[in-house]
C-alpha positions as YAML, in Angstrom:
chain: A
units: angstrom
residues:
- id: 1
  name: MET
  ca: [16.24, -21.53, 26.85]
- id: 2
  name: ALA
  ca: [16.54, -22.94, 30.50]
- id: 3
  name: TYR
  ca: [14.75, -22.31, 33.52]
- id: 4
  name: LYS
  ca: [15.76, -21.49, 37.07]
- id: 5
  name: THR
  ca: [14.55, -20.53, 40.25]
- id: 6
  name: ILE
  ca: [16.07, -18.40, 42.43]
- id: 7
  name: ASN
  ca: [14.67, -17.12, 46.03]
- id: 8
  name: GLY
  ca: [11.19, -18.65, 45.39]
- id: 9
  name: LYS
  ca: [11.56, -16.60, 41.53]
- id: 10
  name: THR
  ca: [12.06, -18.30, 37.97]
- id: 11
  name: TYR
  ca: [14.31, -16.93, 35.77]
- id: 12
  name: LYS
  ca: [14.87, -17.34, 31.57]
- id: 13
  name: SER
  ca: [18.11, -18.09, 31.97]
- id: 14
  name: VAL
  ca: [21.27, -19.79, 30.18]
- id: 15
  name: ILE
  ca: [23.71, -21.51, 32.47]
- id: 16
  name: SER
  ca: [26.97, -21.11, 30.23]
- id: 17
  name: PRO
  ca: [29.07, -19.15, 32.27]
- id: 18
  name: GLY
  ca: [29.84, -15.68, 30.26]
- id: 19
  name: VAL
  ca: [26.42, -15.85, 29.34]
- id: 20
  name: LYS
  ca: [24.09, -12.41, 29.36]
- id: 21
  name: SER
  ca: [20.94, -13.89, 31.59]
- id: 22
  name: CYS
  ca: [17.87, -11.74, 32.77]
- id: 23
  name: PHE
  ca: [17.05, -11.73, 36.74]
- id: 24
  name: LEU
  ca: [19.73, -8.96, 37.60]
- id: 25
  name: LYS
  ca: [19.09, -5.79, 36.84]
- id: 26
  name: GLY
  ca: [22.01, -3.69, 35.24]
- id: 27
  name: SER
  ca: [23.68, -1.27, 37.32]
- id: 28
  name: SER
  ca: [24.77, 2.20, 36.71]
- id: 29
  name: ILE
  ca: [27.79, 3.74, 36.27]
- id: 30
  name: ASP
  ca: [30.13, 6.22, 36.56]
- id: 31
  name: ILE
  ca: [33.54, 7.30, 36.23]
- id: 32
  name: LEU
  ca: [34.27, 9.34, 38.66]
- id: 33
  name: THR
  ca: [38.20, 10.21, 38.34]
- id: 34
  name: LYS
  ca: [40.57, 9.90, 35.99]
- id: 35
  name: LYS
  ca: [44.13, 11.61, 36.19]
- id: 36
  name: ALA
  ca: [48.04, 9.74, 36.18]
- id: 37
  name: GLY
  ca: [46.65, 6.77, 34.59]
- id: 38
  name: ASN
  ca: [44.20, 5.56, 37.09]
- id: 39
  name: THR
  ca: [40.10, 6.02, 36.85]
- id: 40
  name: HIS
  ca: [38.25, 5.00, 39.38]
- id: 41
  name: VAL
  ca: [34.79, 3.58, 38.42]
- id: 42
  name: SER
  ca: [31.68, 4.02, 40.79]
- id: 43
  name: TRP
  ca: [28.54, 2.53, 40.26]
- id: 44
  name: ARG
  ca: [24.44, 2.10, 42.25]
- id: 45
  name: LYS
  ca: [24.81, -1.07, 44.13]
- id: 46
  name: ASN
  ca: [22.60, -4.29, 43.29]
- id: 47
  name: SER
  ca: [21.16, -5.72, 46.33]
- id: 48
  name: LYS
  ca: [20.96, -8.99, 45.10]
- id: 49
  name: ALA
  ca: [25.11, -9.63, 43.03]
- id: 50
  name: ASN
  ca: [27.27, -11.18, 44.99]
- id: 51
  name: GLY
  ca: [30.18, -8.95, 42.86]
- id: 52
  name: TYR
  ca: [30.49, -7.12, 39.93]
- id: 53
  name: GLN
  ca: [32.92, -7.17, 36.62]
- id: 54
  name: VAL
  ca: [34.28, -4.04, 35.23]
- id: 55
  name: GLN
  ca: [35.17, -4.62, 31.66]
- id: 56
  name: TYR
  ca: [37.49, -1.95, 30.06]
- id: 57
  name: SER
  ca: [38.68, -1.49, 26.28]
- id: 58
  name: THR
  ca: [40.58, 0.74, 23.84]
- id: 59
  name: LYS
  ca: [37.83, -0.78, 21.34]
- id: 60
  name: GLN
  ca: [34.02, -0.05, 22.00]
- id: 61
  name: SER
  ca: [33.59, -3.93, 20.44]
- id: 62
  name: PHE
  ca: [35.15, -4.62, 23.48]
- id: 63
  name: LYS
  ca: [37.45, -6.96, 21.59]
- id: 64
  name: LYS
  ca: [40.98, -7.79, 23.87]
- id: 65
  name: ALA
  ca: [38.92, -6.70, 26.72]
- id: 66
  name: ARG
  ca: [40.58, -6.63, 30.63]
- id: 67
  name: VAL
  ca: [38.24, -7.22, 33.13]
- id: 68
  name: LYS
  ca: [38.64, -6.48, 37.11]
- id: 69
  name: THR
  ca: [36.47, -8.49, 39.40]
- id: 70
  name: VAL
  ca: [34.73, -7.00, 42.63]
- id: 71
  name: LYS
  ca: [33.24, -9.49, 45.20]
- id: 72
  name: GLY
  ca: [31.06, -8.59, 47.61]
- id: 73
  name: GLN
  ca: [27.55, -7.58, 47.61]
- id: 74
  name: ASN
  ca: [28.11, -3.57, 48.95]
- id: 75
  name: LYS
  ca: [31.51, -2.93, 46.45]
- id: 76
  name: LYS
  ca: [30.33, -0.02, 44.96]
- id: 77
  name: SER
  ca: [33.88, 1.43, 43.61]
- id: 78
  name: ALA
  ca: [36.92, 0.33, 41.61]
- id: 79
  name: LYS
  ca: [40.27, 1.05, 40.60]
- id: 80
  name: LEU
  ca: [41.31, 0.57, 36.79]
- id: 81
  name: SER
  ca: [45.18, 1.25, 37.14]
- id: 82
  name: LYS
  ca: [47.90, 1.60, 34.44]
- id: 83
  name: LEU
  ca: [45.66, 3.22, 31.94]
- id: 84
  name: LYS
  ca: [47.46, 4.76, 29.17]
- id: 85
  name: ASN
  ca: [46.52, 9.15, 29.71]
- id: 86
  name: THR
  ca: [46.75, 9.58, 25.81]
- id: 87
  name: LYS
  ca: [44.12, 6.78, 25.03]
- id: 88
  name: SER
  ca: [40.96, 6.70, 24.73]
- id: 89
  name: TYR
  ca: [38.90, 3.58, 27.02]
- id: 90
  name: TYR
  ca: [35.29, 2.17, 26.84]
- id: 91
  name: VAL
  ca: [33.92, 1.08, 29.87]
- id: 92
  name: ARG
  ca: [31.05, -1.13, 31.44]
- id: 93
  name: LEU
  ca: [29.77, -2.91, 34.60]
- id: 94
  name: ARG
  ca: [27.74, -6.28, 35.23]
- id: 95
  name: GLY
  ca: [26.40, -7.86, 38.76]
- id: 96
  name: TYR
  ca: [26.88, -11.27, 38.80]
- id: 97
  name: VAL
  ca: [25.17, -13.91, 41.38]
- id: 98
  name: ARG
  ca: [26.64, -17.46, 42.50]
- id: 99
  name: LYS
  ca: [24.65, -20.22, 42.93]
- id: 100
  name: GLY
  ca: [26.86, -23.11, 43.85]
- id: 101
  name: LYS
  ca: [29.44, -23.47, 41.29]
- id: 102
  name: LYS
  ca: [27.26, -21.27, 38.92]
- id: 103
  name: LYS
  ca: [27.64, -17.73, 38.35]
- id: 104
  name: TYR
  ca: [24.80, -15.83, 36.54]
- id: 105
  name: TYR
  ca: [24.89, -12.45, 35.21]
- id: 106
  name: SER
  ca: [23.26, -9.18, 34.81]
- id: 107
  name: HIS
  ca: [23.01, -7.20, 31.09]
- id: 108
  name: TRP
  ca: [25.73, -4.64, 31.05]
- id: 109
  name: SER
  ca: [25.47, -0.95, 31.77]
- id: 110
  name: THR
  ca: [25.49, 1.50, 29.65]
- id: 111
  name: CYS
  ca: [28.71, 1.44, 27.86]
- id: 112
  name: ALA
  ca: [31.14, 4.70, 29.21]
- id: 113
  name: LYS
  ca: [34.05, 6.28, 26.65]
- id: 114
  name: ILE
  ca: [36.81, 7.66, 28.60]
- id: 115
  name: ILE
  ca: [38.09, 10.57, 26.52]
- id: 116
  name: PRO
  ca: [41.94, 12.35, 27.88]
- id: 117
  name: TRP
  ca: [43.08, 16.02, 26.46]
- id: 118
  name: ASN
  ca: [44.36, 15.83, 22.65]
- id: 119
  name: GLY
  ca: [46.42, 18.92, 22.60]
- id: 120
  name: LYS
  ca: [45.66, 19.33, 18.71]
- id: 121
  name: TRP
  ca: [42.69, 20.30, 19.07]
- id: 122
  name: GLU
  ca: [41.45, 24.40, 18.29]
- id: 123
  name: PHE
  ca: [41.84, 26.09, 21.49]
- id: 124
  name: ALA
  ca: [43.43, 23.91, 22.97]
- id: 125
  name: GLY
  ca: [46.60, 25.76, 23.85]
- id: 126
  name: TYR
  ca: [44.27, 28.34, 25.21]
- id: 127
  name: SER
  ca: [43.71, 26.18, 28.01]
- id: 128
  name: LYS
  ca: [45.77, 26.14, 31.42]
- id: 129
  name: ILE
  ca: [44.34, 23.65, 33.14]
- id: 130
  name: HIS
  ca: [43.32, 19.63, 31.60]
- id: 131
  name: THR
  ca: [44.87, 17.21, 33.30]
- id: 132
  name: ASP
  ca: [41.63, 15.03, 33.88]
- id: 133
  name: SER
  ca: [39.95, 13.23, 31.38]
- id: 134
  name: ALA
  ca: [36.14, 13.83, 30.07]
- id: 135
  name: THR
  ca: [33.51, 11.17, 29.73]
- id: 136
  name: LEU
  ca: [31.15, 10.18, 27.07]
- id: 137
  name: TYR
  ca: [28.34, 7.90, 28.09]
- id: 138
  name: PHE
  ca: [26.25, 6.24, 25.24]
- id: 139
  name: SER
  ca: [22.47, 6.27, 25.40]
- id: 140
  name: SER
  ca: [20.96, 2.33, 25.93]
- id: 141
  name: ALA
  ca: [17.35, 3.31, 24.78]
- id: 142
  name: PRO
  ca: [15.60, 2.08, 22.52]
- id: 143
  name: LYS
  ca: [15.02, 4.88, 20.39]
- id: 144
  name: THR
  ca: [18.48, 6.66, 20.29]
- id: 145
  name: LYS
  ca: [18.82, 10.70, 19.43]
- id: 146
  name: LYS
  ca: [22.44, 9.97, 17.72]
- id: 147
  name: LYS
  ca: [22.28, 13.34, 19.35]
- id: 148
  name: THR
  ca: [26.17, 14.19, 21.71]
- id: 149
  name: VAL
  ca: [25.22, 16.88, 24.59]
- id: 150
  name: CYS
  ca: [27.74, 17.94, 27.30]
- id: 151
  name: ILE
  ca: [26.90, 18.55, 30.45]
- id: 152
  name: ASN
  ca: [29.25, 20.88, 32.43]
- id: 153
  name: ALA
  ca: [28.88, 21.12, 36.32]
- id: 154
  name: GLY
  ca: [29.82, 24.97, 36.99]
- id: 155
  name: HIS
  ca: [32.99, 25.25, 38.94]
- id: 156
  name: GLY
  ca: [34.49, 22.66, 41.28]
- id: 157
  name: THR
  ca: [38.29, 22.93, 39.89]
- id: 158
  name: LYS
  ca: [40.93, 23.30, 43.39]
- id: 159
  name: GLY
  ca: [43.22, 26.37, 41.98]
- id: 160
  name: GLY
  ca: [41.30, 27.19, 39.60]
- id: 161
  name: GLU
  ca: [40.88, 30.70, 40.60]
- id: 162
  name: SER
  ca: [45.37, 31.36, 40.89]
- id: 163
  name: VAL
  ca: [45.49, 30.61, 37.13]
- id: 164
  name: MET
  ca: [45.18, 33.25, 34.31]
- id: 165
  name: THR
  ca: [43.64, 32.83, 30.91]
- id: 166
  name: LEU
  ca: [42.44, 35.13, 27.85]
- id: 167
  name: CYS
  ca: [38.71, 36.35, 28.31]
- id: 168
  name: HIS
  ca: [38.75, 36.29, 23.82]
- id: 169
  name: PRO
  ca: [40.48, 33.90, 21.45]
- id: 170
  name: ASP
  ca: [41.99, 37.11, 19.90]
- id: 171
  name: GLY
  ca: [43.25, 38.84, 23.46]
- id: 172
  name: SER
  ca: [40.38, 41.50, 23.05]
- id: 173
  name: GLY
  ca: [38.84, 42.99, 26.69]
- id: 174
  name: LYS
  ca: [35.18, 41.31, 27.32]
- id: 175
  name: VAL
  ca: [32.89, 43.36, 26.20]
- id: 176
  name: THR
  ca: [29.93, 43.31, 29.64]
- id: 177
  name: GLY
  ca: [30.80, 43.06, 33.22]
- id: 178
  name: GLY
  ca: [30.12, 39.75, 35.31]
- id: 179
  name: SER
  ca: [32.01, 37.92, 37.45]
- id: 180
  name: THR
  ca: [34.90, 39.64, 35.53]
- id: 181
  name: ALA
  ca: [34.69, 43.41, 34.54]
- id: 182
  name: ALA
  ca: [34.56, 45.03, 31.25]
- id: 183
  name: GLY
  ca: [37.65, 45.90, 29.85]
- id: 184
  name: ALA
  ca: [39.67, 42.79, 31.08]
- id: 185
  name: ILE
  ca: [42.17, 40.73, 28.43]
- id: 186
  name: ARG
  ca: [42.37, 37.74, 31.57]
- id: 187
  name: ALA
  ca: [40.28, 35.93, 33.53]
- id: 188
  name: THR
  ca: [40.48, 33.61, 36.35]
- id: 189
  name: SER
  ca: [40.47, 30.17, 34.47]
- id: 190
  name: ILE
  ca: [37.31, 29.04, 36.69]
- id: 191
  name: ASN
  ca: [36.10, 30.48, 39.67]
- id: 192
  name: SER
  ca: [34.56, 28.80, 42.97]
- id: 193
  name: GLY
  ca: [31.34, 29.72, 42.24]
- id: 194
  name: THR
  ca: [28.85, 31.68, 44.95]
- id: 195
  name: VAL
  ca: [27.74, 29.51, 48.07]
- id: 196
  name: LEU
  ca: [23.85, 28.87, 48.45]
- id: 197
  name: ASN
  ca: [21.77, 30.72, 51.70]
- id: 198
  name: ASP
  ca: [21.77, 26.92, 53.43]
- id: 199
  name: GLY
  ca: [25.65, 26.36, 53.09]
- id: 200
  name: THR
  ca: [25.35, 23.67, 49.76]
- id: 201
  name: THR
  ca: [28.26, 25.24, 47.10]
- id: 202
  name: GLU
  ca: [27.32, 26.46, 43.72]
- id: 203
  name: ALA
  ca: [30.06, 23.48, 42.84]
- id: 204
  name: GLN
  ca: [28.07, 21.20, 45.09]
- id: 205
  name: ALA
  ca: [24.56, 21.77, 43.80]
- id: 206
  name: THR
  ca: [25.45, 21.76, 40.04]
- id: 207
  name: LEU
  ca: [26.90, 18.74, 40.48]
- id: 208
  name: LYS
  ca: [23.98, 17.06, 41.83]
- id: 209
  name: LEU
  ca: [22.03, 18.45, 39.01]
- id: 210
  name: ALA
  ca: [24.26, 17.55, 36.52]
- id: 211
  name: MET
  ca: [24.14, 13.93, 37.64]
- id: 212
  name: VAL
  ca: [19.98, 13.81, 37.47]
- id: 213
  name: VAL
  ca: [19.57, 15.61, 34.07]
- id: 214
  name: LYS
  ca: [23.15, 12.94, 32.72]
- id: 215
  name: LYS
  ca: [20.93, 10.39, 34.16]
- id: 216
  name: LYS
  ca: [17.49, 11.82, 32.01]
- id: 217
  name: LEU
  ca: [19.32, 12.48, 28.65]
- id: 218
  name: LEU
  ca: [20.54, 9.10, 28.71]
- id: 219
  name: LYS
  ca: [16.69, 7.59, 29.21]
- id: 220
  name: ALA
  ca: [15.06, 10.03, 26.69]
- id: 221
  name: GLY
  ca: [18.10, 8.71, 23.82]
- id: 222
  name: TYR
  ca: [20.86, 11.04, 24.59]
- id: 223
  name: ASN
  ca: [24.57, 10.48, 24.14]
- id: 224
  name: VAL
  ca: [26.04, 12.90, 27.33]
- id: 225
  name: LEU
  ca: [29.62, 13.87, 27.93]
- id: 226
  name: MET
  ca: [30.10, 15.06, 31.87]
- id: 227
  name: VAL
  ca: [33.70, 16.91, 32.18]
- id: 228
  name: ARG
  ca: [32.87, 17.40, 35.64]
- id: 229
  name: GLU
  ca: [31.58, 13.84, 37.92]
- id: 230
  name: GLY
  ca: [33.25, 14.03, 41.19]
- id: 231
  name: GLU
  ca: [34.13, 17.25, 43.60]
- id: 232
  name: ASP
  ca: [37.28, 18.00, 41.74]
- id: 233
  name: SER
  ca: [37.99, 18.14, 37.97]
- id: 234
  name: GLN
  ca: [40.84, 19.58, 36.74]
- id: 235
  name: ILE
  ca: [39.78, 21.53, 34.01]
- id: 236
  name: ASP
  ca: [39.05, 24.91, 33.20]
- id: 237
  name: ASN
  ca: [36.40, 26.64, 31.51]
- id: 238
  name: ILE
  ca: [38.10, 26.72, 28.10]
- id: 239
  name: GLY
  ca: [39.20, 23.13, 28.57]
- id: 240
  name: ARG
  ca: [36.01, 21.86, 29.24]
- id: 241
  name: THR
  ca: [34.46, 23.80, 26.06]
- id: 242
  name: VAL
  ca: [36.83, 22.39, 24.24]
- id: 243
  name: PHE
  ca: [36.32, 18.90, 25.00]
- id: 244
  name: ALA
  ca: [32.46, 20.32, 24.44]
- id: 245
  name: ASN
  ca: [33.62, 21.48, 20.89]
- id: 246
  name: ASN
  ca: [35.14, 18.22, 19.58]
- id: 247
  name: CYS
  ca: [32.83, 15.36, 21.68]
- id: 248
  name: ALA
  ca: [29.63, 17.13, 21.48]
- id: 249
  name: ASP
  ca: [27.09, 18.32, 19.13]
- id: 250
  name: TYR
  ca: [25.53, 21.23, 22.63]
- id: 251
  name: HIS
  ca: [27.55, 22.67, 25.54]
- id: 252
  name: ILE
  ca: [24.97, 23.09, 29.21]
- id: 253
  name: ALA
  ca: [26.96, 24.72, 31.52]
- id: 254
  name: LEU
  ca: [25.19, 25.03, 34.73]
- id: 255
  name: HIS
  ca: [24.84, 27.44, 37.29]
- id: 256
  name: TYR
  ca: [23.03, 29.11, 40.39]
- id: 257
  name: ASP
  ca: [23.19, 33.09, 40.23]
- id: 258
  name: SER
  ca: [24.95, 34.71, 42.89]
- id: 259
  name: SER
  ca: [21.53, 36.80, 43.96]
- id: 260
  name: SER
  ca: [19.44, 35.76, 46.77]
- id: 261
  name: SER
  ca: [15.65, 36.67, 45.67]
- id: 262
  name: ASP
  ca: [14.80, 33.34, 43.87]
- id: 263
  name: LYS
  ca: [14.21, 35.28, 41.09]
- id: 264
  name: GLY
  ca: [13.70, 31.92, 38.77]
- id: 265
  name: ALA
  ca: [15.60, 30.36, 36.03]
- id: 266
  name: PHE
  ca: [17.33, 31.93, 32.17]
- id: 267
  name: TYR
  ca: [20.14, 31.64, 29.78]
- id: 268
  name: ILE
  ca: [23.35, 34.04, 29.80]
- id: 269
  name: SER
  ca: [22.89, 34.98, 26.32]
- id: 270
  name: VAL
  ca: [25.28, 36.72, 23.24]
- id: 271
  name: PRO
  ca: [25.45, 40.57, 23.99]
- id: 272
  name: GLU
  ca: [24.05, 42.83, 21.74]
- id: 273
  name: ASN
  ca: [27.66, 43.98, 20.76]
- id: 274
  name: LYS
  ca: [28.87, 44.11, 17.01]
- id: 275
  name: SER
  ca: [32.59, 43.62, 18.13]
- id: 276
  name: TYR
  ca: [31.95, 40.59, 19.89]
- id: 277
  name: ARG
  ca: [29.63, 39.27, 17.41]
- id: 278
  name: ASN
  ca: [31.89, 39.78, 14.39]
- id: 279
  name: MET
  ca: [35.03, 38.18, 16.56]
- id: 280
  name: TYR
  ca: [35.26, 34.48, 15.42]
- id: 281
  name: PRO
  ca: [33.75, 31.76, 16.53]
- id: 282
  name: VAL
  ca: [31.19, 33.97, 18.34]
- id: 283
  name: SER
  ca: [30.36, 34.70, 14.48]
- id: 284
  name: LYS
  ca: [29.58, 31.25, 13.50]
- id: 285
  name: ASN
  ca: [27.62, 30.39, 16.64]
- id: 286
  name: TRP
  ca: [25.64, 33.29, 18.68]
- id: 287
  name: LYS
  ca: [22.95, 32.71, 16.93]
- id: 288
  name: LYS
  ca: [22.87, 28.91, 17.65]
- id: 289
  name: HIS
  ca: [23.61, 29.83, 21.43]
- id: 290
  name: ASN
  ca: [21.09, 32.10, 21.58]
- id: 291
  name: LYS
  ca: [18.30, 29.59, 19.57]
- id: 292
  name: LEU
  ca: [19.70, 26.69, 22.51]
- id: 293
  name: GLY
  ca: [19.37, 28.98, 25.65]
- id: 294
  name: LYS
  ca: [15.25, 29.67, 24.11]
- id: 295
  name: ASN
  ca: [14.89, 26.58, 23.53]
- id: 296
  name: LEU
  ca: [15.80, 25.30, 26.91]
- id: 297
  name: VAL
  ca: [14.06, 28.49, 29.17]
- id: 298
  name: TRP
  ca: [10.72, 27.23, 26.91]
- id: 299
  name: GLY
  ca: [11.13, 23.36, 28.31]
- id: 300
  name: MET
  ca: [11.78, 24.25, 31.90]
- id: 301
  name: GLU
  ca: [8.97, 27.16, 31.93]
- id: 302
  name: ASN
  ca: [6.80, 24.21, 30.78]
- id: 303
  name: ALA
  ca: [8.41, 21.80, 33.25]
- id: 304
  name: GLY
  ca: [7.05, 23.93, 35.89]
- id: 305
  name: VAL
  ca: [10.41, 25.98, 36.90]
- id: 306
  name: LYS
  ca: [10.10, 29.49, 37.76]
- id: 307
  name: ILE
  ca: [11.78, 31.79, 35.35]
- id: 308
  name: TYR
  ca: [13.72, 34.87, 35.36]
- id: 309
  name: GLY
  ca: [12.10, 38.10, 33.99]
- id: 310
  name: LYS
  ca: [11.89, 37.27, 29.72]
- id: 311
  name: GLY
  ca: [14.49, 34.30, 30.30]
- id: 312
  name: GLU
  ca: [18.10, 35.55, 29.77]
- id: 313
  name: MET
  ca: [21.02, 37.30, 30.20]
- id: 314
  name: ALA
  ca: [23.25, 38.93, 27.95]
- id: 315
  name: ILE
  ca: [26.89, 38.97, 29.40]
- id: 316
  name: ASP
  ca: [29.85, 38.25, 27.72]
- id: 317
  name: LEU
  ca: [31.31, 34.76, 28.88]
- id: 318
  name: THR
  ca: [34.65, 32.66, 28.44]
- id: 319
  name: GLN
  ca: [32.67, 29.45, 27.51]
- id: 320
  name: THR
  ca: [30.62, 31.41, 24.58]
- id: 321
  name: SER
  ca: [33.77, 33.12, 22.93]
- id: 322
  name: TYR
  ca: [35.56, 29.84, 22.87]
- id: 323
  name: SER
  ca: [32.13, 28.20, 21.90]
- id: 324
  name: THR
  ca: [31.98, 26.62, 17.73]
- id: 325
  name: ILE
  ca: [28.60, 24.48, 18.62]
- id: 326
  name: PRO
  ca: [25.34, 25.24, 20.30]
- id: 327
  name: SER
  ca: [26.57, 26.44, 23.89]
- id: 328
  name: VAL
  ca: [24.72, 28.24, 26.97]
- id: 329
  name: ASP
  ca: [25.04, 28.82, 30.36]
- id: 330
  name: LEU
  ca: [22.37, 27.93, 32.39]
- id: 331
  name: GLU
  ca: [21.58, 29.60, 35.61]
- id: 332
  name: VAL
  ca: [18.66, 27.23, 37.04]
- id: 333
  name: GLY
  ca: [18.64, 29.48, 40.07]
- id: 334
  name: ASP
  ca: [19.82, 31.92, 42.41]
- id: 335
  name: LYS
  ca: [21.03, 31.53, 46.22]
- id: 336
  name: SER
  ca: [17.12, 31.37, 47.35]
- id: 337
  name: SER
  ca: [16.09, 28.86, 44.52]
- id: 338
  name: ASN
  ca: [15.08, 25.06, 45.81]
- id: 339
  name: HIS
  ca: [17.23, 22.54, 45.36]
- id: 340
  name: SER
  ca: [15.97, 19.30, 46.44]
- id: 341
  name: ASN
  ca: [15.86, 16.49, 44.91]
- id: 342
  name: LYS
  ca: [12.01, 17.28, 43.29]
- id: 343
  name: ALA
  ca: [12.87, 20.60, 42.06]
- id: 344
  name: LEU
  ca: [16.13, 18.88, 40.25]
- id: 345
  name: LYS
  ca: [14.44, 16.26, 38.97]
- id: 346
  name: THR
  ca: [12.03, 19.37, 37.17]
- id: 347
  name: ILE
  ca: [15.10, 20.94, 36.32]
- id: 348
  name: ALA
  ca: [16.52, 17.92, 34.16]
- id: 349
  name: SER
  ca: [12.83, 17.18, 32.84]
- id: 350
  name: GLY
  ca: [12.55, 20.87, 31.12]
- id: 351
  name: ILE
  ca: [16.25, 20.57, 30.15]
- id: 352
  name: VAL
  ca: [14.44, 17.36, 28.44]
- id: 353
  name: LYS
  ca: [12.01, 18.90, 26.85]
- id: 354
  name: GLY
  ca: [14.08, 21.90, 26.22]
- id: 355
  name: MET
  ca: [16.65, 19.67, 23.72]
- id: 356
  name: ASN
  ca: [14.04, 17.84, 22.34]
- id: 357
  name: LYS
  ca: [12.03, 21.16, 21.20]
...
């Protein structure tokens, strides 16, 4: 082991290029858009780095991986082209500093897996919008939970309101009202959501929260499946649910209620309707949905989040109607709720508490 002094600080390092050194912290990585064979990778820049390497492969071992080098201290994104839409890709990132003729590398970032749509999945045929992929982030915590949580930032699909999908897989009508009236057979594949009182759209607010929740869950040891990380994710409600069913153990959709009373957070529970609770896959999972919701509300309340009433509201949702894993719509507040960075961190901490419980 050699020691190298850089900018007045001494670091343990190995001089050989390509060997991990430890004077740079590993960067975090986000997969922003995945369509038409192109993937845009984004990261939080490291002020000490002279550039970055993005490595991607169809194998988690990164055997025969391709490497894209991005030069420049202020660079924080790259486009990976000519990816096959039918294959999954593993992606990771590291920074480097050049001193003379030598390069010194950071540790690799958390590994992310880009997962394409699979038309053979159960209920896949009911989705109308699914041209984007989902991304699975693997926790690098010292002790992992060996569980994957899908975090679904509600709304954020352009054109979703003009496309209709079945409310229930068996073609029956909704048993309660909501954004779609009771008795309806079809609903918009994904609506645009509400607008918070300060002009922030619900889609913007849920995405910001989702990125905070993702970070805290990864730190806590959970793997995280993200079905939206950009302004426009071309995956509808059924598509997001199908991704979660097949690639995660739990599904949490984040939303803000359309009321304006700052009434607090709650989850959407499964209505006490015999025909609905007897419909597959609701029949196999409604108790699990409600249990997940109760635990998340408990965690949020213990973290200091204001809770509405008993913390639940019974509504027949498309998400619940197609979910084969524990799944909830979590309304974290309404149009008048505080959605500052501090408030989002409190909500995210509560979600982690609820998952741990």
